[in-house]
C-alpha positions in Angstrom: 88.1 -3.8 66.3 89.0 -4.3 69.9 86.1 -3.1 72.0 88.4 -1.1 74.3 90.1 0.5 71.4 86.7 1.5 70.1 85.7 2.9 73.5 88.9 4.8 73.9 88.6 6.4 70.5 85.0 7.4 71.2 85.8 9.0 74.4 88.7 10.9 73.0 86.7 12.0 70.0 83.9 13.3 72.3 86.5 15.2 74.4 88.1 16.7 71.2 84.6 17.8 70.1 83.9 19.3 73.5 87.2 21.1 73.5 86.5 22.6 70.1 83.0 23.7 71.3 84.5 25.3 74.4 87.1 27.2 72.2 84.4 28.5 69.9 82.3 29.6 72.9 85.4 31.4 74.4 86.1 33.2 71.2 82.4 34.2 70.9 82.4 35.4 74.5 85.5 37.6 74.0 85.1 38.8 70.4 81.2 39.0 70.0 79.9 39.6 73.5 83.0 41.4 75.1 82.7 39.0 78.1 86.2 38.2 79.4 84.9 36.4 82.4 83.0 33.8 80.2 86.1 33.7 77.9 88.3 32.8 81.0 85.8 30.2 82.2 85.6 28.4 78.9 89.3 28.2 78.5 89.5 26.9 82.1 86.9 24.3 81.2 89.1 23.3 78.1 92.1 22.8 80.4 90.1 20.7 82.8 88.9 18.4 80.0 92.6 17.9 79.0 93.6 17.3 82.6 90.9 14.6 82.9 91.7 12.7 79.7 93.9 10.1 81.6 91.0 9.2 83.9 88.5 9.4 81.1 90.0 6.6 79.2 91.8 4.8 82.0 89.1 2.1 82.3 89.4 1.3 78.6 93.1 1.3 78.3 93.7 -1.4 80.9 93.0 -4.1 78.4 94.7 -2.5 75.4 97.9 -4.1 74.0 100.9 -2.9 75.9 102.3 -0.7 73.1 99.0 1.0 72.5 98.3 1.6 76.1 101.8 3.0 76.7 101.5 5.5 73.8 98.1 6.4 74.9 99.0 7.0 78.5 102.2 8.9 77.6 100.3 11.3 75.2 97.3 11.8 77.5 99.6 12.4 80.5 101.5 15.1 78.4 98.2 16.8 77.5 97.1 16.8 81.2 100.4 18.0 82.4 100.5 21.0 80.1 97.0 21.9 80.9 97.7 21.7 84.7 100.6 24.0 84.2 98.5 26.4 82.3 95.9 26.3 85.1 98.6 26.8 87.8 99.8 30.0 86.0 96.2 31.1 85.4 97.5 32.0 81.9 94.9 32.7 79.3 97.7 32.6 76.7 98.8 29.2 77.6 95.2 27.8 78.0 94.2 29.1 74.6 97.4 27.7 73.1 96.9 24.2 74.5 96.9 21.7 71.6 98.2 24.1 69.0 101.8 24.0 67.9 103.5 27.3 66.7 103.0 26.4 63.0 99.3 25.6 63.3 97.1 26.6 60.5 93.4 27.3 60.8 91.4 24.3 59.8 94.2 21.8 60.5 93.6 19.1 63.2 94.8 20.2 66.8 97.3 18.0 68.6 94.6 15.9 70.2 92.7 15.4 66.9 95.9 14.4 65.2 96.7 12.0 68.0 93.4 10.3 67.8 93.9 9.9 64.0 97.4 8.5 64.4 96.1 6.1 67.1 93.2 5.0 65.0 95.5 4.3 62.0 97.9 2.3 64.2 95.5 0.2 66.1 92.3 -0.2 64.2 
């Protein structure tokens, strides 16, 4: 496997795991501890992780094949843009919904996890 693809996938997987952890911590804060401030902070952290994805994998994507780099950059820029909008609006609704389509079913991969899998299948 191309070393840069491996590093890209590793960085994205770690970010996806961090996002799942932040979402769980946000739910726990709101529904178990009745702590709306921590809930908001965790959702803001989630949005920040998404906003930083292009920078996170940028060093690895430079040497990817053109098609892979373009698909990667396009998708990560889209995630970052939506997260930035949610932050600008300071909308908990939008922050919590980042990565989840309307037809999402609990246990399915979110949009980032699905992208990682498609990227892996296409380029590994």
